[in-house]
C-alpha positions as CSV (number, residue, x, y, z in Angstrom):
1,X,10.0,-13.5,-7.7
2,X,11.3,-10.7,-5.5
3,X,8.8,-7.8,-4.8
4,X,9.6,-4.6,-3.2
5,X,7.2,-3.5,-0.4
6,X,6.9,0.0,1.0
7,X,5.6,0.2,4.5
8,X,4.8,3.8,5.7
9,X,4.9,4.5,9.4
10,X,4.3,7.5,11.7
11,X,4.4,6.1,15.2
12,X,2.2,3.5,16.8
13,X,4.9,0.9,17.2
14,X,2.7,-1.9,18.6
15,X,0.4,-1.8,15.6
16,X,3.4,-1.7,13.2
17,X,5.0,-4.7,15.1
18,X,1.9,-6.8,14.5
19,X,1.9,-6.0,10.8
20,X,5.6,-6.9,10.5
21,X,5.1,-10.2,12.4
22,X,2.3,-11.2,10.0
23,X,4.3,-10.2,7.0
24,X,7.1,-12.5,8.2
25,X,4.7,-15.3,8.8
26,X,3.2,-14.8,5.3
27,X,6.5,-15.6,3.7
28,X,7.4,-14.8,0.1
29,X,10.7,-13.1,1.1
30,X,9.7,-9.6,-0.2
31,X,12.3,-6.8,-0.1
32,X,10.9,-4.6,2.7
33,X,11.5,-0.8,3.0
34,X,10.0,1.3,5.7
35,X,9.5,5.0,5.2
36,X,8.9,6.7,8.5
37,X,7.2,10.1,8.6
38,X,8.6,11.5,11.9
39,X,7.5,8.9,14.5
40,X,7.7,10.4,18.0
41,X,8.0,7.0,19.6
42,X,10.7,4.4,19.3
43,X,9.5,3.0,15.9
44,X,12.7,3.9,14.0
45,X,15.0,2.4,16.7
46,X,12.9,-0.8,17.0
47,X,12.8,-1.3,13.3
48,X,16.6,-1.0,13.2
49,X,16.9,-3.7,15.9
50,X,14.9,-6.0,13.6
51,X,17.4,-5.3,10.8
52,X,14.8,-3.6,8.6
53,X,15.9,-0.7,6.3
54,X,14.3,2.6,7.3
55,X,14.2,5.9,5.5
56,X,13.7,8.1,8.6
57,X,12.4,11.6,8.3
58,X,13.0,13.6,11.4
59,X,9.9,15.8,10.7
60,X,6.5,14.8,9.4
61,X,6.1,14.4,5.7
62,X,3.0,13.8,3.5
63,X,2.0,10.3,2.4
64,X,2.7,11.3,-1.2
65,X,6.2,12.3,-0.2
66,X,6.7,9.1,1.7
67,X,5.6,6.9,-1.2
68,X,7.8,8.8,-3.6
69,X,10.8,8.3,-1.3
70,X,10.1,4.6,-1.2
71,X,9.5,4.3,-5.0
72,X,12.7,6.1,-5.8
73,X,14.7,3.7,-3.7
74,X,13.0,0.5,-5.0
75,X,13.0,1.6,-8.6
76,X,16.8,1.9,-8.4
77,X,16.8,-1.9,-7.8
78,X,16.1,-4.7,-10.3
79,X,12.6,-5.6,-9.0
80,X,9.6,-6.5,-11.3
81,X,6.9,-5.3,-8.9
82,X,6.5,-2.7,-6.1
83,X,3.8,-2.7,-3.4
84,X,2.5,-0.5,-0.6
85,X,1.1,-1.7,2.7
86,X,-0.4,0.0,5.8
87,X,0.9,-0.7,9.3
88,X,-2.6,-1.6,10.5
89,X,-2.9,-4.8,8.3
90,X,-2.6,-8.5,8.9
91,X,-1.1,-10.5,6.1
92,X,-1.6,-14.2,5.2
93,X,0.5,-16.7,3.2
94,X,0.0,-16.2,-0.5
95,X,-1.5,-12.7,-0.5
96,X,1.5,-11.1,-2.3
97,X,2.1,-13.9,-4.7
98,X,-1.6,-14.0,-5.6
99,X,-1.6,-10.3,-6.6
100,X,1.7,-10.6,-8.5
101,X,0.2,-13.6,-10.4
102,X,-2.8,-11.5,-11.5
103,X,-0.4,-8.9,-12.9
104,X,1.6,-11.7,-14.7
105,X,-1.6,-13.1,-16.3
106,X,-3.2,-9.8,-17.0
107,X,-0.6,-7.3,-18.3
108,X,-3.3,-4.7,-19.0
109,X,-3.7,-4.2,-15.2
110,X,-1.5,-1.4,-14.0
111,X,-2.4,-1.5,-10.3
112,X,-4.1,-4.3,-8.4
113,X,-5.2,-4.1,-4.7
114,X,-5.9,-6.9,-2.3
115,X,-9.4,-7.8,-1.0
116,X,-10.0,-6.6,2.5
117,X,-11.5,-9.5,4.5
118,X,-14.7,-8.6,6.4
119,X,-15.4,-9.2,10.1
120,X,-13.2,-9.2,13.2
121,X,-9.5,-10.1,13.1
122,X,-10.2,-13.2,15.2
123,X,-12.3,-14.7,12.5
124,X,-9.4,-15.1,10.1
125,X,-6.4,-17.4,10.4
126,X,-3.8,-18.5,7.8
127,X,-5.8,-21.5,6.8
128,X,-9.1,-19.8,6.3
129,X,-7.6,-16.8,4.5
130,X,-5.5,-18.9,2.2
131,X,-8.6,-21.0,1.4
132,X,-10.5,-17.9,0.5
133,X,-7.8,-16.7,-1.8
134,X,-7.6,-20.1,-3.6
135,X,-11.4,-20.3,-4.0
136,X,-11.7,-16.7,-5.4
137,X,-8.4,-16.3,-7.2
138,X,-10.1,-15.5,-10.5
139,X,-12.5,-12.9,-9.1
140,X,-11.5,-9.3,-9.7
141,X,-13.2,-6.0,-10.4
142,X,-12.4,-2.3,-11.1
143,X,-11.7,-0.5,-7.8
144,X,-9.3,1.2,-5.5
145,X,-7.8,-0.3,-2.4
146,X,-4.7,-1.0,-0.3
147,X,-2.4,-2.9,-0.1
148,X,-1.6,-2.6,-3.8
149,X,1.0,-4.0,-6.2
150,X,2.2,-2.4,-9.4
151,X,4.6,-3.5,-12.2
152,X,7.7,-1.4,-12.1
153,X,7.3,-0.7,-15.9
154,X,3.9,1.0,-15.1
155,X,5.3,3.1,-12.3
156,X,8.1,4.3,-14.5
157,X,5.6,5.3,-17.2
158,X,3.1,7.0,-14.8
159,X,5.7,8.6,-12.5
160,X,5.4,9.4,-8.8
161,X,2.6,10.6,-6.6
162,X,1.6,14.3,-6.6
163,X,3.3,15.9,-3.6
164,X,0.8,18.7,-3.7
165,X,-1.5,16.5,-1.7
166,X,-0.9,17.2,2.0
167,X,-0.5,15.0,5.1
168,X,-2.3,11.7,4.7
169,X,-5.6,13.5,4.1
170,X,-6.5,11.4,1.1
171,X,-7.2,11.9,-2.6
172,X,-3.5,11.3,-3.6
173,X,-4.5,7.7,-4.4
174,X,-7.5,8.7,-6.5
175,X,-5.3,11.1,-8.4
176,X,-2.7,8.4,-9.0
177,X,-5.4,5.9,-10.1
178,X,-6.6,8.3,-12.7
179,X,-3.1,8.7,-14.1
180,X,-2.8,5.0,-14.4
181,X,-6.1,4.8,-16.3
182,X,-5.0,7.6,-18.6
183,X,-1.8,5.7,-19.3
184,X,-4.0,2.9,-20.7
185,X,-3.9,0.5,-17.8
186,X,-6.7,-0.9,-15.5
187,X,-6.9,-0.4,-11.8
188,X,-8.5,-3.3,-10.0
189,X,-9.2,-5.2,-6.8
190,X,-8.5,-8.9,-6.7
191,X,-9.5,-11.7,-4.3
192,X,-6.4,-13.6,-5.3
193,X,-4.8,-11.6,-2.5
194,X,-6.6,-10.9,0.7
195,X,-5.6,-9.2,4.0
196,X,-7.4,-8.1,7.1
197,X,-7.3,-4.3,7.4
198,X,-8.2,-2.4,10.6
199,X,-8.7,0.8,8.7
200,X,-7.7,4.3,9.7
201,X,-5.1,2.9,12.1
202,X,-2.7,5.8,11.7
203,X,-4.7,8.3,9.8
204,X,-7.5,8.2,12.4
205,X,-5.1,8.9,15.3
206,X,-3.1,11.9,14.0
207,X,-4.3,15.4,13.3
208,X,-5.0,16.3,9.7
209,X,-5.9,19.9,10.1
210,X,-7.0,21.5,6.8
211,X,-5.4,18.8,4.7
212,X,-8.5,16.8,3.8
213,X,-10.4,19.8,2.5
214,X,-7.4,21.2,0.6
215,X,-6.7,17.8,-0.9
216,X,-10.3,17.5,-2.0
217,X,-10.2,20.9,-3.6
218,X,-7.0,20.0,-5.5
219,X,-8.5,16.8,-6.7
220,X,-11.8,18.3,-7.8
221,X,-10.1,21.1,-9.7
222,X,-8.1,18.5,-11.7
223,X,-10.5,15.6,-12.1
224,X,-14.0,16.6,-11.0
225,X,-15.9,15.0,-8.1
226,X,-15.6,11.4,-7.2
227,X,-13.2,8.5,-8.0
228,X,-13.0,7.0,-11.5
229,X,-12.7,3.5,-10.2
């Protein structure tokens, strides 16, 4: 089963390189597409040297725009699932197959996210993480998270992300989750797939300006306060 993965970047090559290395070690042969939001370092050039397809934006774009660029490209291909990953994550064998398996067994789920492993990076190796996923493969719950995987049929029904959300200031994911729910699908987190996530690896290092507040206002006007999952 071939799955299309969107990796969004905006600089910080060393962090991205570590994520790519772990994706390669995890296997599964996904179709990888990087959408770069105007990296000021050598990220785009170095991705090219590794033979990775990059949609390079010379100027900064919002996360919603980057995701839509990736989705448009992957939806033009015959892939059953699409996924999004951060560049500050570590991946382990079986994580992607585990999430795709949940979607195969539970067609009412429209968006499933991986479980973020707790503790320090050094506490998790391939053997321990894979054992965790096997032991907890049937455990899932309503919730929002990243990385996530979606069936292409659900993406086609729900559509793209709202590009009215600015920068990577948040709330675009809550908005999208609500639309998935309104389309009649569940949004869940599953321990059948698990990753280690540093958190705020890019977002915490770049200026957001007024974007978080404006995004919050946009979300609250549409949906009211708080997430629905």
